[in-house]
N, C-alpha and C positions, 0 to 999 in steps of 0.2 A: 530575690534570689536569683542568681545565676545559675540557668541549668544547660546545654551544650548548646556550643555555638551555635545551632545549624538552624533556619528559616525553620529545613521543614517537619521541624518538633513543634508541631501545629494546635493547635487546643483541643482539633479530638483528641492525640496519643499524649499533650501535655498533661491534661484532663484524669480519663482515666488510669494513668500508668501515675503520674502524682497523690490520685488517694490509696491507688492500690499499696505502693511507696511508705505512704506514710503506718498505712497498716502490717508492715512487715518490715521497715524500718531495722527496730532491735535487733529479728531476729539474725537482717545480713548485719549489720553491726560486729554483730557477735559467733554469724560466719566467718566473717572476713577476718578478722581476728585469731579464726582458731587459723584460720590457711597460714595464713601470713605466722603468727605463732610456732605450730606444727616445720614452719619450712616444708610445706606443698610447695609455695609460691609468691611472692611477693607483690605478689597482679592478682587476687582475687578479682572478677568478675561472676556478675550475674547477670543472668540470660529470663528477659522476663519475654513469655509467649502467650498466646492465647489460645496454642496449642499446644500439647507436648510435643516436642520434640530430642532429638536424640544425643541436646547435647547436655554436658553434665549432668549434677543430679539431684533431680526433684527436692529439693526440699521447701514447695509455696507446693501444695495442690491448691489449685483458685475453686474447683468446686467444692471442696472441701470448709476454705477459709471465706468463702463467699465472696472470692472477690476476679474480676475480670480477667487478671494476670495472671498463670503458669509463672513458677521461677525457681530456676534451676541452678544450682552452684555448680563453679568453673576457677577459670584461672589462666591466662597466658598460654603459658606451653599446652596445655591443653585442645584451645583452643585453634594452637599453631600444629600441632599434630593431625585434625579435623580439616585441617587448610582451611579458618573461620579467617585466621590472621595468615598473610604471607609468610615467608623469610628474610623478606626486602621489607616487609610491615613492623616487623618487630621491634624495631630503635624508634622507628616513630612512635610508638603503641607509647613503650617506657616514659619516654620523652614529654608526652602528655599523659599518664598516670597522673591523677591527679592524686594526694594526701590519705592514701587507704582510713586514716584515722576519722575523715571530716568527708568525704567522699567517698560514694557507695557510685565504680563501674556498672554502669548495665552496659546490656545488651538484647537495645527491642527486636525484638523478630516479631514481622508480621509481614502481611501480602500482600504491603503497598510500599512498609518504612522498615528498614533492616541496619542500624544502625547501634554505635555505641556510648552512650551519653553520661554524663556525671551528673549525679542528685547530691550534694549533700546531706547530711546524714541533720535530725532535726535535732536541733540546740534542746537540752536538760531543764 
């Protein structure tokens, strides 16, 4: 499996993110399709955070779902408004964004690690 080509995404994160992602991937894939179908954005982003963060809309509450990570639904334009992606970073983000039907764009927010990660949806 090819995850973000980022050496910082070490085992500590990869294990828990992958486990939680597997549990919610169907929900995220459906939400991604809805965001794109409704012309909200071509660039859905799902925020994985251990605490509640003021980014996007809470999609999966970790406590309710028995997971380690809360999941929030967002998208590029909102992240630009919130200052997460700078105006100068929009074009680069769009160029590196992977096919949303095949990959989920996660924005992982933790004390030691904050980064965008693309994870392939599981094959049926």
